[in-house]
MIZA-42425 format. One record per residue: residue number from 1; residue in one letter; x, y, z of N, C-alpha, C in turn. Coordinates in Angstrom, 3 decimals, decimal comma. Atoms other than C-alpha are relative to their C-alpha. Example, Ala and Ser with C-alpha at 12.3 -4.5 7.8 and 13.67 -1.06 7.14 Angstrom:
+------+------+----------+----------+----------+----------+----------+----------+----------+----------+----------+
| resi | resn |    neast |   nnorth |      nup |   caeast |  canorth |     caup |    ceast |   cnorth |      cup |
+------+------+----------+----------+----------+----------+----------+----------+----------+----------+----------+
|    1 |    A |    0,890 |   -1,190 |    0,000 |   12,300 |   -4,500 |    7,800 |    0,900 |    1,200 |    0,000 |
|    2 |    S |   -0,820 |   -1,190 |   -0,060 |   13,670 |   -1,060 |    7,140 |   -0,770 |    1,090 |    0,730 |
+------+------+----------+----------+----------+----------+----------+----------+----------+----------+----------+
// end
This chain:
+------+------+----------+----------+----------+----------+----------+----------+----------+----------+----------+
| resi | resn |    neast |   nnorth |      nup |   caeast |  canorth |     caup |    ceast |   cnorth |      cup |
+------+------+----------+----------+----------+----------+----------+----------+----------+----------+----------+
|    1 |    M |    0,110 |   -1,283 |    0,354 |  154,642 |   82,121 |   68,028 |    0,843 |    0,837 |   -1,011 |
|    2 |    I |   -1,029 |   -0,301 |    1,189 |  155,870 |   83,609 |   64,791 |   -0,099 |    1,480 |   -0,020 |
|    3 |    Y |   -0,137 |   -1,760 |   -0,478 |  157,507 |   87,097 |   65,061 |    0,002 |    0,066 |   -1,972 |
|    4 |    I |   -0,363 |   -0,166 |    1,439 |  157,365 |   88,848 |   61,281 |    0,565 |    1,332 |    0,407 |
|    5 |    Q |   -1,344 |   -1,405 |   -0,234 |  160,514 |   91,504 |   60,924 |   -0,760 |    0,893 |   -0,822 |
|    6 |    A |    0,508 |   -1,470 |    1,066 |  159,918 |   94,903 |   59,146 |    0,124 |   -0,631 |   -1,344 |
|    7 |    N |    0,153 |   -0,023 |    1,554 |  160,722 |   93,595 |   55,905 |   -0,746 |   -1,508 |   -0,385 |
|    8 |    D |    1,029 |    1,115 |    0,049 |  158,146 |   90,625 |   55,942 |    0,452 |   -1,330 |    0,422 |
|    9 |    N |   -0,515 |    1,283 |   -0,267 |  160,489 |   87,701 |   56,677 |   -0,801 |   -0,371 |    1,314 |
|   10 |    I |    0,838 |    0,717 |   -1,367 |  158,857 |   85,034 |   59,197 |    1,213 |   -0,509 |    0,603 |
|   11 |    S |   -1,195 |    1,141 |   -0,699 |  161,268 |   83,988 |   61,775 |   -0,502 |   -0,654 |    1,074 |
|   12 |    I |    0,555 |    1,143 |   -0,635 |  160,582 |   80,871 |   63,491 |    1,052 |   -0,025 |    1,502 |
|   13 |    P |   -0,574 |    0,107 |   -1,430 |  161,682 |   80,883 |   67,567 |    0,712 |   -1,360 |   -0,214 |
|   14 |    F |   -0,846 |    1,039 |   -0,008 |  164,721 |   78,536 |   68,027 |   -0,829 |   -1,278 |    0,715 |
|   15 |    I |    0,754 |    1,270 |   -1,130 |  162,805 |   76,400 |   70,888 |   -0,870 |   -0,714 |   -0,759 |
|   16 |    F |    1,085 |    1,198 |    0,971 |  160,236 |   75,129 |   68,170 |    0,624 |   -0,770 |   -0,884 |
|   17 |    I |   -0,719 |    0,891 |    0,511 |  162,981 |   74,107 |   66,422 |    0,538 |   -1,663 |    0,522 |
|   18 |    E |   -0,574 |    1,246 |   -0,747 |  164,516 |   72,136 |   69,119 |   -1,459 |   -1,048 |    0,710 |
|   19 |    V |    1,280 |    0,951 |   -0,193 |  160,914 |   70,796 |   70,276 |   -0,180 |   -1,043 |   -1,148 |
|   20 |    G |    0,175 |    0,646 |    1,145 |  160,543 |   69,623 |   66,888 |    0,960 |   -1,566 |   -0,094 |
|   21 |    V |   -1,159 |    1,147 |    0,425 |  163,672 |   67,696 |   66,645 |   -0,005 |   -1,163 |    1,032 |
|   22 |    L |    0,033 |    1,162 |   -0,887 |  163,363 |   66,061 |   70,084 |   -1,450 |   -0,712 |    0,045 |
|   23 |    M |    1,243 |    0,754 |    0,274 |  159,695 |   64,996 |   69,161 |    0,288 |   -0,857 |   -1,140 |
|   24 |    L |   -0,728 |    1,513 |    0,803 |  161,326 |   63,032 |   65,955 |    0,661 |   -0,995 |    0,181 |
|   25 |    V |   -1,146 |    0,615 |   -0,678 |  164,044 |   61,950 |   68,053 |   -0,964 |   -1,421 |    0,962 |
|   26 |    S |    0,506 |    1,202 |   -0,925 |  161,605 |   60,079 |   70,732 |   -1,288 |   -0,595 |   -0,932 |
|   27 |    F |    0,708 |    0,687 |    0,946 |  159,160 |   59,196 |   67,715 |    0,831 |   -1,315 |   -0,695 |
|   28 |    L |   -0,912 |    1,236 |    0,962 |  162,102 |   57,022 |   65,919 |    0,300 |   -0,955 |    1,283 |
|   29 |    I |   -0,594 |    1,110 |   -0,748 |  163,073 |   55,568 |   69,322 |   -0,981 |   -0,829 |    0,470 |
|   30 |    G |    1,204 |    0,753 |   -0,310 |  159,616 |   54,420 |   69,972 |   -0,202 |   -0,635 |   -0,930 |
|   31 |    Y |    0,036 |    0,902 |    0,772 |  159,257 |   53,107 |   66,681 |    1,067 |   -1,239 |   -0,047 |
|   32 |    F |   -1,023 |    1,155 |    0,212 |  162,470 |   51,120 |   66,538 |   -0,415 |   -1,135 |    1,305 |
|   33 |    F |    0,453 |    0,818 |   -0,984 |  161,490 |   49,691 |   70,218 |   -1,213 |   -1,083 |   -0,247 |
|   34 |    A |    0,637 |    0,318 |    0,438 |  158,202 |   48,989 |   68,958 |    0,201 |   -1,299 |   -1,090 |
|   35 |    F |   -0,614 |    0,637 |    1,313 |  159,739 |   47,336 |   65,904 |    0,632 |   -1,301 |    0,411 |
|   36 |    Y |   -1,065 |    1,426 |   -0,057 |  162,496 |   45,048 |   67,421 |   -1,243 |   -0,655 |    1,267 |
|   37 |    Y |    0,881 |    0,884 |   -1,480 |  159,367 |   44,122 |   70,504 |   -0,972 |   -1,309 |   -1,014 |
|   38 |    Q |    1,126 |    0,908 |    0,754 |  156,859 |   42,833 |   67,729 |    1,139 |   -0,877 |   -0,885 |
|   39 |    K |   -0,476 |    1,133 |    0,776 |  159,696 |   40,908 |   65,778 |    0,559 |   -1,036 |    0,978 |
|   40 |    G |   -0,260 |    1,152 |   -0,667 |  160,806 |   39,248 |   68,728 |   -1,146 |   -0,913 |    0,296 |
|   41 |    K |    1,179 |    0,597 |   -0,176 |  157,039 |   38,389 |   69,448 |    0,096 |   -1,135 |   -1,508 |
|   42 |    Y |   -0,144 |    1,069 |    1,352 |  157,309 |   36,659 |   65,690 |    0,742 |   -0,840 |    0,122 |
|   43 |    L |   -0,976 |    1,294 |    0,097 |  160,512 |   34,755 |   66,147 |   -0,215 |   -0,763 |    1,354 |
|   44 |    K |    0,534 |    1,219 |   -0,908 |  159,323 |   33,188 |   69,269 |   -1,019 |   -0,664 |   -0,483 |
|   45 |    K |    1,189 |    0,809 |    0,422 |  156,252 |   32,110 |   67,344 |    0,687 |   -0,988 |   -1,436 |
|   46 |    I |   -0,842 |    0,940 |    0,913 |  158,686 |   30,757 |   64,616 |    0,632 |   -1,128 |    0,485 |
|   47 |    S |   -0,871 |    1,632 |   -0,840 |  161,049 |   28,671 |   67,109 |   -1,050 |   -0,327 |    0,257 |
|   48 |    A |    1,160 |    1,097 |   -0,327 |  157,714 |   27,401 |   68,431 |   -0,490 |   -0,898 |   -1,064 |
|   49 |    L |    0,661 |    0,623 |    1,257 |  156,324 |   26,582 |   65,134 |    1,320 |   -1,245 |   -0,435 |
|   50 |    R |   -0,925 |    1,114 |    0,268 |  159,756 |   24,869 |   64,195 |   -0,015 |   -1,120 |    1,236 |
|   51 |    Q |   -0,107 |    1,145 |   -1,101 |  159,627 |   23,189 |   67,385 |   -0,770 |   -1,155 |   -0,238 |
|   52 |    K |    1,313 |    0,698 |    0,512 |  156,118 |   21,862 |   66,840 |    0,414 |   -0,892 |   -1,307 |
|   53 |    L |   -0,491 |    0,683 |    1,295 |  157,310 |   20,795 |   63,326 |    1,142 |   -1,076 |    0,317 |
|   54 |    S |   -0,837 |    1,339 |   -0,006 |  160,331 |   18,804 |   64,393 |   -0,690 |   -1,324 |    1,257 |
|   55 |    S |    0,582 |    0,836 |   -0,780 |  158,191 |   17,157 |   67,100 |   -1,053 |   -1,084 |   -0,467 |
|   56 |    K |    0,844 |    1,022 |    0,302 |  155,704 |   15,926 |   64,865 |    0,573 |   -0,417 |   -1,613 |
|   57 |    S |   -0,378 |    0,757 |    1,147 |  155,864 |   13,671 |   61,597 |   -0,832 |    1,098 |   -1,242 |
|   58 |    A |    0,752 |   -1,218 |    0,882 |  154,709 |   15,494 |   58,035 |   -1,438 |   -0,386 |    0,064 |
|   59 |    A |    1,546 |    0,203 |    0,325 |  151,339 |   13,977 |   58,088 |   -1,001 |    0,824 |    0,914 |
|   60 |    D |    0,849 |   -0,816 |   -1,551 |  150,413 |   15,298 |   61,622 |    0,069 |    1,450 |    0,088 |
|   61 |    I |   -0,511 |   -1,715 |   -0,299 |  151,708 |   18,757 |   60,923 |   -1,585 |    0,795 |   -0,254 |
|   62 |    D |    1,302 |   -0,834 |   -0,122 |  148,561 |   21,301 |   61,639 |    0,577 |    1,700 |   -0,417 |
|   63 |    M |   -0,446 |   -1,091 |    0,399 |  149,316 |   24,379 |   59,921 |   -0,793 |    1,449 |    0,697 |
|   64 |    D |    0,671 |   -1,006 |   -0,500 |  146,823 |   26,320 |   61,742 |    0,977 |    0,302 |    1,814 |
|   65 |    F |   -0,632 |   -0,430 |   -1,468 |  148,423 |   28,170 |   64,882 |   -0,314 |    1,066 |    0,598 |
|   66 |    N |    0,492 |   -0,874 |   -0,550 |  147,270 |   30,008 |   67,458 |    0,515 |    0,233 |    1,198 |
|   67 |    E |   -0,506 |   -0,488 |   -1,030 |  148,165 |   31,764 |   70,723 |   -0,034 |   -1,054 |    1,364 |
|   68 |    D |    0,194 |    0,853 |   -0,715 |  147,031 |   29,234 |   72,634 |    1,229 |   -1,312 |   -0,257 |
|   69 |    D |   -1,192 |    0,469 |    0,598 |  149,587 |   26,867 |   70,935 |    1,602 |    0,241 |    0,546 |
|   70 |    L |   -1,145 |   -0,653 |   -0,698 |  152,202 |   29,388 |   71,930 |    0,399 |   -0,272 |    1,203 |
|   71 |    K |   -0,256 |    0,337 |   -1,461 |  151,574 |   29,395 |   75,613 |    0,282 |   -1,354 |    0,443 |
|   72 |    E |    0,159 |    1,808 |   -0,052 |  151,026 |   25,390 |   75,576 |    1,892 |   -0,288 |   -0,098 |
|   73 |    I |   -1,418 |    0,096 |   -0,106 |  154,951 |   25,466 |   74,146 |    0,673 |    0,589 |    0,894 |
|   74 |    E |   -0,778 |   -0,757 |   -1,309 |  156,191 |   28,341 |   76,693 |    0,148 |   -0,806 |    1,303 |
|   75 |    E |    0,325 |    0,513 |   -1,134 |  154,528 |   26,378 |   79,530 |    1,055 |   -1,296 |   -0,159 |
|   76 |    S |   -0,739 |    1,325 |    0,093 |  156,377 |   22,854 |   78,372 |    1,361 |    0,564 |    0,514 |
|   77 |    N |   -1,433 |   -0,256 |   -0,281 |  159,900 |   24,521 |   78,102 |    0,272 |    0,579 |    1,238 |
|   78 |    I |   -0,304 |    0,099 |   -1,445 |  159,605 |   26,168 |   81,567 |   -0,273 |   -0,823 |    0,594 |
|   79 |    A |    0,110 |    0,866 |   -1,054 |  158,455 |   23,284 |   83,068 |    1,307 |   -0,938 |   -0,364 |
|   80 |    A |   -1,521 |    0,524 |    0,648 |  161,574 |   21,742 |   81,116 |    1,231 |    0,509 |    1,088 |
|   81 |    K |   -1,096 |   -0,590 |   -0,589 |  163,709 |   24,004 |   82,556 |    0,149 |    0,158 |    1,635 |
|   82 |    N |    0,118 |    0,076 |   -1,429 |  162,231 |   23,860 |   85,846 |    0,170 |   -1,021 |    0,682 |
|   83 |    Q |   -0,313 |    1,326 |   -0,010 |  162,820 |   20,042 |   85,763 |    1,642 |    0,020 |    0,363 |
|   84 |    R |   -1,373 |    0,164 |   -0,044 |  166,358 |   20,628 |   85,085 |    0,576 |    0,681 |    1,456 |
|   85 |    N |   -0,482 |   -0,603 |   -1,038 |  166,820 |   23,097 |   87,990 |   -0,009 |   -0,645 |    1,119 |
|   86 |    I |    0,298 |    0,584 |   -0,818 |  165,389 |   20,727 |   90,210 |    1,142 |   -1,198 |    0,244 |
|   87 |    T |   -0,863 |    1,145 |   -0,174 |  167,533 |   17,762 |   89,278 |    1,543 |    0,625 |    0,100 |
|   88 |    E |   -1,033 |   -0,172 |   -0,396 |  170,529 |   19,582 |   89,475 |    0,173 |    0,807 |    1,115 |
|   89 |    L |   -0,316 |   -0,414 |   -1,391 |  171,603 |   20,231 |   92,955 |    1,397 |    0,874 |    0,242 |
|   90 |    K |   -0,842 |   -0,783 |    0,190 |  174,030 |   23,193 |   93,773 |    0,971 |   -0,831 |    1,297 |
|   91 |    V |   -1,127 |    0,408 |   -0,629 |  177,351 |   21,894 |   95,022 |    0,953 |    0,896 |    0,529 |
|   92 |    Y |   -0,922 |   -0,585 |    0,192 |  179,726 |   23,950 |   96,514 |    1,083 |   -0,344 |    0,444 |
|   93 |    D |   -1,034 |    0,703 |   -0,119 |  183,301 |   23,214 |   96,803 |    0,182 |    0,855 |    1,493 |
|   94 |    T |   -1,027 |   -0,273 |   -1,201 |  185,057 |   23,532 |  100,349 |    1,486 |    0,209 |   -0,400 |
|   95 |    P |   -1,601 |    0,271 |    0,469 |  188,559 |   24,511 |  100,001 |    0,744 |   -0,482 |    0,688 |
|   96 |    E |   -0,627 |    1,108 |   -0,560 |  190,960 |   22,358 |  100,906 |    0,929 |    0,494 |    1,126 |
|   97 |    A |   -0,554 |   -0,443 |   -1,050 |  192,627 |   25,022 |  103,165 |   -0,664 |   -0,242 |    1,531 |
|   98 |    N |    0,875 |    0,381 |   -1,020 |  189,911 |   24,239 |  105,757 |    0,085 |   -1,016 |    0,484 |
|   99 |    T |   -0,457 |    1,185 |   -0,737 |  191,027 |   22,037 |  108,442 |   -1,268 |   -0,066 |    1,261 |
|  100 |    G |    0,904 |    0,098 |   -1,067 |  188,372 |   23,099 |  111,099 |   -1,586 |   -0,454 |   -0,347 |
|  101 |    E |    1,400 |    0,317 |    0,109 |  184,693 |   22,465 |  111,477 |   -0,839 |    1,129 |    1,049 |
|  102 |    L |    0,675 |   -0,792 |   -1,152 |  182,361 |   24,697 |  112,877 |   -0,719 |   -0,656 |    1,320 |
|  103 |    D |    0,056 |    0,471 |   -1,304 |  181,399 |   24,074 |  116,471 |   -1,818 |    0,028 |    0,357 |
|  104 |    F |    1,483 |   -0,520 |    0,283 |  177,184 |   24,027 |  116,106 |   -0,451 |   -0,004 |    1,519 |
|  105 |    S |    0,272 |    0,189 |   -0,986 |  177,180 |   22,630 |  119,610 |    0,121 |    1,205 |    0,666 |
|  106 |    R |    0,014 |   -1,187 |   -0,774 |  178,195 |   25,773 |  120,830 |   -1,229 |    1,140 |   -0,817 |
|  107 |    I |    0,902 |   -1,342 |    0,660 |  176,412 |   28,258 |  118,177 |   -1,309 |   -0,134 |   -0,554 |
|  108 |    G |    1,551 |    0,569 |    0,097 |  173,154 |   25,990 |  117,794 |   -0,125 |   -0,491 |   -0,811 |
|  109 |    Y |    0,652 |    0,947 |    1,257 |  171,551 |   23,706 |  114,995 |   -1,352 |    1,105 |   -0,558 |
|  110 |    A |    1,445 |   -0,490 |    0,666 |  169,049 |   25,167 |  112,848 |   -0,085 |   -0,179 |   -1,155 |
|  111 |    D |    0,295 |    0,539 |    1,541 |  167,179 |   24,317 |  109,710 |   -0,928 |    1,210 |   -0,755 |
|  112 |    S |    0,374 |   -0,880 |    1,140 |  165,475 |   25,991 |  106,734 |   -1,481 |    0,584 |    0,779 |
|  113 |    E |    1,260 |   -0,338 |   -0,179 |  161,957 |   26,064 |  109,180 |    0,449 |    1,049 |    1,167 |
|  114 |    D |   -0,103 |   -1,305 |   -1,097 |  163,647 |   28,248 |  111,592 |    0,604 |    0,879 |   -0,478 |
|  115 |    A |   -0,989 |   -1,175 |    0,431 |  165,536 |   30,459 |  109,388 |   -0,543 |    1,520 |    0,085 |
|  116 |    D |    0,230 |   -1,692 |    0,254 |  165,739 |   34,413 |  109,764 |    0,516 |    0,466 |   -1,618 |
|  117 |    D |   -0,445 |   -0,565 |    1,566 |  166,349 |   36,564 |  106,716 |    0,967 |    0,615 |    0,542 |
|  118 |    L |   -1,710 |   -0,562 |   -0,054 |  170,059 |   36,997 |  107,146 |    0,318 |    1,235 |   -1,030 |
|  119 |    Q |   -0,410 |   -1,536 |    0,626 |  169,999 |   39,905 |  104,444 |   -0,443 |    1,203 |    1,033 |
|  120 |    K |    0,212 |   -1,597 |   -0,701 |  168,914 |   42,281 |  107,237 |    1,179 |    0,255 |    0,601 |
|  121 |    I |   -1,400 |   -0,354 |   -0,651 |  172,543 |   42,083 |  108,470 |    0,778 |    0,679 |   -1,863 |
|  122 |    I |   -0,836 |   -0,732 |    0,870 |  174,410 |   44,365 |  106,035 |    1,202 |   -0,642 |   -0,538 |
|  123 |    G |   -0,810 |    0,857 |    0,342 |  176,828 |   42,451 |  103,659 |   -0,253 |   -1,269 |   -0,288 |
|  124 |    I |    0,470 |    1,328 |    0,220 |  174,655 |   39,504 |  103,343 |   -1,007 |    0,307 |   -0,996 |
|  125 |    G |    0,909 |   -0,376 |    1,196 |  173,179 |   39,725 |   99,837 |   -0,552 |   -1,657 |    0,082 |
|  126 |    P |    0,882 |    1,030 |    0,320 |  171,015 |   36,680 |   98,520 |    0,786 |   -1,138 |   -0,260 |
|  127 |    Y |   -1,200 |    1,444 |    0,086 |  174,150 |   34,346 |   97,509 |    0,613 |   -0,226 |    1,208 |
|  128 |    T |   -0,652 |    0,049 |   -0,848 |  175,796 |   35,045 |  100,414 |   -1,054 |   -0,845 |    1,174 |
|  129 |    E |    1,101 |    0,574 |   -0,839 |  172,553 |   33,796 |  102,392 |    0,033 |   -1,259 |   -0,340 |
|  130 |    E |   -0,040 |    1,028 |    0,546 |  172,338 |   31,034 |  100,244 |    1,257 |   -1,071 |    0,207 |
|  131 |    K |   -1,020 |    0,946 |   -0,525 |  175,867 |   29,611 |  100,974 |    0,106 |   -0,206 |    1,391 |
|  132 |    L |    0,367 |    0,138 |   -1,776 |  175,310 |   30,352 |  104,857 |   -0,844 |   -1,147 |    0,107 |
|  133 |    N |    0,891 |    0,926 |   -0,022 |  172,262 |   28,116 |  104,290 |    0,512 |   -1,380 |    0,164 |
|  134 |    T |   -0,593 |    1,408 |    0,467 |  174,338 |   25,365 |  102,799 |    0,836 |   -0,420 |    0,931 |
|  135 |    I |   -0,677 |    0,608 |   -1,339 |  176,554 |   25,148 |  105,795 |   -0,906 |   -0,150 |    1,330 |
|  136 |    G |    0,500 |    0,238 |   -1,156 |  174,059 |   25,092 |  108,458 |   -0,304 |    1,224 |    0,562 |
|  137 |    I |    0,153 |   -1,109 |   -0,538 |  173,971 |   28,644 |  109,260 |   -1,491 |    0,615 |   -0,611 |
|  138 |    F |    1,396 |   -0,968 |    0,524 |  170,089 |   30,042 |  109,226 |   -0,563 |    1,223 |    0,671 |
|  139 |    T |    0,491 |   -1,178 |   -1,355 |  169,560 |   32,362 |  112,367 |    0,902 |    0,772 |    0,386 |
|  140 |    F |   -0,938 |   -1,361 |   -0,256 |  170,790 |   35,396 |  113,619 |    0,706 |   -0,747 |    1,456 |
|  141 |    D |   -0,486 |    0,464 |   -1,264 |  171,269 |   33,775 |  116,998 |    1,526 |   -1,169 |   -0,433 |
|  142 |    Q |   -1,245 |    0,822 |    0,587 |  173,954 |   31,395 |  115,235 |    0,901 |    0,793 |   -0,201 |
|  143 |    I |   -1,044 |   -0,841 |    0,417 |  176,024 |   34,438 |  113,806 |    0,241 |    0,787 |    1,289 |
|  144 |    S |    0,100 |   -1,038 |   -1,251 |  175,560 |   36,390 |  117,294 |    1,114 |   -0,821 |    0,900 |
|  145 |    K |   -1,105 |    0,794 |   -1,102 |  177,783 |   33,555 |  118,933 |    1,497 |   -0,311 |   -0,811 |
|  146 |    F |   -1,209 |    0,526 |    0,572 |  180,401 |   33,401 |  116,263 |    0,939 |    0,864 |    0,944 |
|  147 |    N |   -1,071 |   -0,362 |   -0,559 |  183,883 |   33,785 |  117,462 |    1,115 |    0,244 |   -1,242 |
|  148 |    S |   -1,169 |    0,090 |    1,084 |  187,185 |   34,449 |  115,887 |    0,270 |   -1,177 |   -0,860 |
|  149 |    H |   -0,435 |    1,253 |    0,386 |  188,063 |   31,021 |  114,835 |   -1,419 |   -0,341 |   -0,969 |
|  150 |    D |    1,079 |    0,028 |    0,903 |  184,202 |   30,827 |  113,543 |    0,150 |    0,539 |   -1,400 |
|  151 |    I |   -0,357 |   -0,874 |    1,162 |  184,819 |   33,689 |  111,563 |    0,617 |   -0,335 |   -0,985 |
|  152 |    E |   -0,774 |    0,433 |    1,019 |  187,648 |   32,471 |  109,601 |   -0,538 |   -1,294 |   -0,635 |
|  153 |    I |    0,560 |    1,232 |    0,613 |  185,969 |   29,073 |  109,136 |   -1,378 |   -0,058 |   -1,080 |
|  154 |    V |    0,930 |   -0,422 |    0,764 |  183,053 |   30,301 |  107,867 |    0,227 |    0,945 |   -1,367 |
|  155 |    T |   -0,902 |   -0,930 |    1,131 |  184,970 |   32,812 |  105,586 |    0,668 |   -0,805 |   -1,091 |
|  156 |    E |   -0,328 |    0,931 |    0,524 |  186,558 |   29,777 |  104,330 |   -0,929 |   -0,778 |   -1,021 |
|  157 |    L |    1,531 |    1,316 |    0,461 |  183,298 |   27,480 |  103,577 |   -0,690 |    1,085 |   -1,072 |
|  158 |    I |    0,542 |   -0,628 |    1,187 |  181,593 |   30,098 |  101,659 |    0,767 |    1,080 |   -0,845 |
|  159 |    Q |   -1,313 |   -0,559 |    1,249 |  184,928 |   31,520 |   99,872 |   -0,488 |    1,626 |   -0,137 |
|  160 |    F |    0,455 |   -1,527 |   -0,096 |  183,938 |   35,242 |  101,215 |    1,286 |    0,770 |   -0,060 |
|  161 |    F |   -0,848 |   -0,805 |   -0,365 |  186,241 |   38,220 |  101,267 |    0,485 |   -0,218 |    1,458 |
|  162 |    P |   -0,480 |   -0,173 |   -1,301 |  188,851 |   38,272 |  104,248 |   -0,213 |    0,961 |    0,775 |
|  163 |    D |    0,193 |   -0,847 |   -0,774 |  187,917 |   40,235 |  107,041 |   -1,277 |    0,853 |   -0,097 |
|  164 |    R |    1,185 |   -0,767 |    0,413 |  184,584 |   41,273 |  105,381 |   -0,841 |   -0,387 |    1,184 |
|  165 |    I |    1,384 |    0,351 |   -1,426 |  182,227 |   39,587 |  108,614 |    0,830 |    0,705 |    1,018 |
|  166 |    V |   -0,125 |   -0,914 |   -1,282 |  184,506 |   41,582 |  111,005 |   -0,497 |    1,235 |   -0,433 |
|  167 |    N |    0,483 |   -0,977 |    0,512 |  184,494 |   44,488 |  108,884 |   -1,456 |    0,694 |   -0,025 |
|  168 |    D |    1,460 |   -0,203 |    0,102 |  180,591 |   44,401 |  108,218 |   -0,728 |    0,011 |    1,618 |
|  169 |    N |    0,912 |    0,229 |   -1,071 |  179,927 |   43,675 |  111,955 |   -1,226 |   -0,801 |    0,098 |
|  170 |    W |    1,435 |    1,053 |    0,475 |  177,844 |   40,648 |  111,330 |   -0,349 |   -0,644 |    1,456 |
|  171 |    V |    0,140 |    0,493 |   -1,696 |  178,286 |   39,368 |  115,005 |   -0,887 |    1,090 |    0,871 |
|  172 |    S |    0,470 |   -0,668 |   -1,026 |  177,291 |   42,550 |  116,723 |   -1,476 |    0,614 |   -0,357 |
|  173 |    K |    0,930 |   -0,446 |    0,585 |  174,357 |   43,615 |  114,230 |   -1,036 |   -1,429 |   -0,003 |
|  174 |    A |    0,713 |    0,968 |   -0,307 |  173,209 |   39,829 |  114,698 |   -0,578 |   -0,082 |    1,316 |
|  175 |    Q |    0,637 |   -0,043 |   -0,831 |  172,994 |   40,199 |  118,181 |   -0,853 |    1,070 |    0,275 |
|  176 |    M |    1,392 |   -1,010 |   -0,440 |  170,842 |   43,265 |  117,994 |   -1,297 |   -0,338 |   -0,728 |
|  177 |    L |    1,122 |    0,434 |    0,524 |  168,485 |   41,618 |  115,803 |   -0,555 |   -1,391 |    0,838 |
|  178 |    V |    0,374 |    1,129 |   -0,880 |  168,376 |   38,580 |  118,266 |   -0,635 |    1,189 |    1,060 |
|  179 |    Q |    0,819 |   -0,949 |   -1,225 |  167,334 |   41,095 |  120,854 |   -1,227 |    0,730 |   -0,294 |
|  180 |    S |    1,236 |   -0,831 |    0,294 |  164,676 |   42,864 |  118,657 |   -0,716 |   -1,251 |   -0,129 |
|  181 |    K |    0,642 |    1,202 |    0,052 |  163,412 |   39,439 |  118,068 |   -0,830 |   -0,334 |    1,458 |
|  182 |    Q |    0,443 |    0,329 |   -1,392 |  163,352 |   38,932 |  121,552 |   -1,308 |    1,028 |    0,521 |
|  183 |    R |    0,909 |   -1,426 |   -0,548 |  161,528 |   42,188 |  122,288 |   -1,384 |   -0,422 |   -0,610 |
|  184 |    I |    1,166 |    0,235 |    0,788 |  158,788 |   41,435 |  119,692 |   -0,582 |   -1,018 |    0,527 |
|  185 |    K |    0,322 |    0,638 |   -1,024 |  158,555 |   38,292 |  121,358 |   -0,780 |   -0,163 |    1,405 |
|  186 |    L |    0,862 |   -0,139 |   -1,338 |  157,659 |   39,309 |  124,410 |   -1,067 |    0,912 |    0,112 |
|  187 |    R |    1,325 |   -0,978 |    0,421 |  155,302 |   41,961 |  123,275 |   -1,345 |   -1,085 |   -0,152 |
|  188 |    K |    0,997 |    0,659 |    0,544 |  153,139 |   39,384 |  121,830 |   -0,687 |   -0,916 |    0,957 |
|  189 |    D |    0,118 |    0,799 |   -0,736 |  153,282 |   37,018 |  124,512 |   -0,460 |    0,741 |    1,369 |
|  190 |    R |    0,733 |   -0,431 |   -0,834 |  152,249 |   39,710 |  126,913 |   -1,442 |    0,525 |   -0,544 |
|  191 |    S |    1,526 |   -0,523 |    0,615 |  149,251 |   40,928 |  124,648 |   -0,808 |   -1,462 |    0,129 |
|  192 |    V |    0,798 |    1,003 |   -0,069 |  148,134 |   37,255 |  124,758 |   -0,276 |   -0,345 |    1,053 |
|  193 |    R |    0,379 |    0,029 |   -1,533 |  148,432 |   36,950 |  128,415 |   -1,333 |    0,895 |    0,336 |
|  194 |    M |    1,256 |   -0,950 |   -0,110 |  146,402 |   40,305 |  128,744 |   -1,591 |   -0,450 |   -0,922 |
|  195 |    K |    1,340 |    0,524 |    0,650 |  143,906 |   38,671 |  126,363 |   -0,828 |   -1,020 |    0,721 |
|  196 |    K |    0,636 |    1,148 |   -0,671 |  143,324 |   35,653 |  128,322 |   -0,301 |    0,621 |    1,578 |
|  197 |    A |    0,301 |   -0,218 |   -1,404 |  143,055 |   37,523 |  131,910 |   -1,027 |    0,917 |   -0,279 |
+------+------+----------+----------+----------+----------+----------+----------+----------+----------+----------+
// end
């Protein structure tokens, strides 16, 4: 809406100027993101060509390059990275201060086949779960049987913050999750028995 004042001067509302400036800024942001995205794609192609050139002799060089070649090189790079990750075993250092060992005869033995999703316990993230698995803790049942000595040993073995296991109530939460699992199992058993009858 353009306003015409009494002396025939055209007045443009301030909102139109603001909208125009915002549109210009959004255009520039989109333009630069697209520019750097395309630049990144071409840099990948250039690095793939360099890799291809370095692996072939001068007589075998094929200057025709297409997307399939790029995908093939990227897949070979991914396969090489995965192979390196497989060969590099993760070894966690155990602190020298740890003189005790967990009493697995009391808390129970488990392996990756029996594993529960330990991240359901607040305070256990993916990294902590991985460290717990490396020392043989896989199930809620094992955590629910921790005593204060076990908590100290686990804290030292996984190099976790002192008193964090106690403050986050891992043991009581694990006990609740064990009871929940047992109730679900009972319901499934009951429904199987009812179907058989």
